[in-house]
N, C-alpha and C positions, 0 to 999 in steps of 0.2 A: 602562696604568693611568690611573684618572681620579681627580681631586680632587673630592670632595663637601663642600659647605659648608652648614652650618646656621647661618644668621644671625638671632639673636634679639635681643630688647631687653636681655637679660642677658649673654649670651656669644656669641661666634663659635667654632663648632667646625668644624675642617678635618680632613679623614681622607683619606688615600690608599686607594683601593679598588682591590683586583685581583681580577678575578673576582667572587666573592660573598663576599670578606671584607675587612676593613679591616687594613691592614699597617702603619699609623702614624696618629696623630693629635694634635692639639693642642687646647686650649682656651683663649681669651682672653677677658677682659671685653669686652663689647660697647662700641663707640664712641658710645653714645647720646647723650652729653652734648657731642660735638664739633661744630664747624662742618663743613660738608659736605666741603670739600677735605681737611681733616684727618682726617675719619672714613674717607675713600676711601683715603688714604695709610695709615691704620691696617690697614684691611682688605688692602690690596696687601702690607703688611709680614708680616701673617699667611700669606698665600698663599705668599709668597716662602720663607717658612721650610720649606714643605712641597713645594715644587717640586723636580723632578728631571727629567733628560733623558727618562725614561720616561713622564712624564705627558703625555697626549695631548689631554687636555680637561678642562673644569672645569665642574660643575654646581652651581648654588647656590639654595637655597630661602630665600625672603624673606617676612616677615609682612606682605604688602600686596598690592594690585592690582598685576598684572604684565601687560604686553604681551609675552607669550612669543615672538612672532616677532620684534620688535624687541629684546627684552631691556630695556626701559625699565620701571622700577618706580615706583610713585606712592604718596606718603602712607604711608611705612613706619611700622608701629605701633612706637611707644617710641623712634624715632630722628627726632626732629622736623625736623632739617636735610634729611632725605631726602624732599623734596616730589615731585621728578622727577629720577630719576637713570638715565642711560643706562649701566646697569651692564655690559651685555654688551660694548659698544663699549670701555668703560674698560678691562676685564680683558683683552679680546682684543688690544687695542693693547699693553697692557703685557707680555703673556705669550705672545702668537703662537700660541695653541691655541684650539680651539673652545670657546665658552661658552654654556651654556643657563641660562636663568634661569625659575623658576616660583615659585608661592605655596607656603609652607612646609607647609600642611596637604595639598596635593597630593603634595609630596615624600613626607610620611608615608605616604600611600596608595599610591604607586608602591612605596616601600620595602616595605610589607607584602605588596603583591602580588607583587613579585619575590623577596624574601628572607625573608619573616615569615609571620605567621599567616594572610594571604590567600592563600598559594599554593595553587593547584587550584581557586580560585573564578574565575567570569568577571564577576560583578556584585557589587560590594563597596562599602559606605561605610566609611570610616575617619575616625573622630571622635576629636578630641583635646580632653580634658576638663582644663583648666587655668586659668590666668588669663583666657584666652579659650576660647571653643568653636568650633572650626572643623571642617571635614570636607572630605575628597577623595573623589571619585567615580571608581570604575572600573565602566565598563560594557562588555560584550562583550570583556573582557580588556584593555582600553585605558583609558588615563586620559582622562577628560573634563574638559577646562578650562572650557568656556564661553568667551565672547569675552576676559574679562578674568581669566582663571584663578580666578573667584569663584564657580564653580558650586555648591560645597558649603558656602557660608556661611550654614548653618542657625541658627548661634548668633545672628544678628542678625535673626531672625524675631520679631515681636511676640509676646509671651506674657505672659499676666496684666497686670501693671502696668508691664512693662519688656520684656525679651527673653528668649529662651531661654538666652542666654548668662549673664544675671544669676542664673538659678535652677539652671543645670547646670554651672556653673563655679565657681571660688573665691570669686566675688562672693556666692555665696549664703550662705556661713558667717558673715560679719559680720552679717547679719540676725539671727543667733542669738547674737551677741556672742562670736564664737570664729573661729578659723580651721580650714581642713581638716585640718591637721597636729594641732591640739590636740584637735579632735573625733574624729579617728581614734584618738589615743592614750587618751583617755577611754573611748571606746566599747569598745576592745579590753580596757580594764581593767574592764568591766562597768557603765560609768556608764549609768543609764536615760535620762537627759536627753539624752546624746550619742547613745545609740542612737536615740532619737526624731528627732534632727536628721537622722541618716543615713537614717531611714525616710522622712522628708519629702523629702529629697534624692532617694532612688530613685524616688519617685513623679513627681517633675518629669523625671528622665532617662527615666522609662517613657513619659511624654507625647512627649518628644523622640523616642523611638524610634518611637511611632506615626506622628509626623509623617514619619520616615524611611521607613516602610513604605508610607504613603500616597503619597509623593512618588517614591521609587525601587524600591520592592519588591526589595531586594537578596537575594541568597542569604546574605551574610554581612555582619556589622557587626563592625568592630575597634575596640576602645576603647583609646586611649592617653592620654598626658599624665599630669601628677602624680597627678590624683585617681583615675585608673584603678587605682592601686595598692591603693586601698581598696574594690575592686569587691565582696569578700566582704560588706562591711558595708551595701551598697545593693542588691545584686542581687535579694534577695527582693523588695523593695518595687518594684523596677523592674519585674519579671516580673509582679507582681499587677496593676501598671497596664496592661502590654502586653496582659494577658489580656482587657482590656476592648475591645480593637480588634475591629471587627465581622466580620473574616474569620479565624476561628481557624485555618484552614489555613496562611495566611501566617505567623502566630506560631509554629506548629509547625515549619515549614519553615526559619524563620530561625535561622542559626547565629550566636552572639555569641561573639567571641574577646577576649582581651585581650593587648595587645602585651607581648612579653617581652624586647625587644632596645632598650636606651637609645640605640642608635646609629642606629636605623632611617632617621631623616631624612637622616643622611649618606649612607647607602647609596641612599635615594631619589634624593637630588639628584644622585648620581653616575650614576644610572641615566637621567637626563635626556639624558646625551650620547650 
């Protein structure tokens, strides 16, 4: 049995993973506001609640740059006190089991490859559309980290007057005086202005998909994160923009899947071990 941990700026989720299923989990508010030592104590306490003698390892996904070999995390998003944390050492000393640390988007990709919508594919890009836009890369059936687990950070690429993240994540909607949730509710009710917002959003996601095809030429792209739940609202506009890609065979061959497991990052974190 492995503990999988999804550490975010809002919540810490810890699950016991046995085989390909979760047999117990908890969710606690993230210690984003706490000083370093207090926040680590908070994390350790959450892990202690889920530890049993059967647990033989811990995998944890963190929204940051990670030295996966040493288990050091740097500049964790939304947890200001985590500038440089030797997380692997902290947890191994406390619990006496093997600990693996990686970027949260990579855990999403690994989870989808092992347990989710990317099973059966060898070359996959798994993209989270939420407050941020991150991606994990699977190539030849294995997770590709890069040196600092940042190989898939396509959201940070320059785009128009900002970055892809600003146009393909939740930051897009305030440009139109709304939020993703409100825009989805209005669009589902038939509001024309809201439908136009999603049409524009889909065009930007289509441009991001073109970037993915140029950079990685994957068999499949898996979309996750909160905004992916609104996929039917932006799919058509996304595909229209993808159709402008200069190599139509690439577009025809690309499979696009939408994640359907809210615990996939816990499973992916456990799969690190």
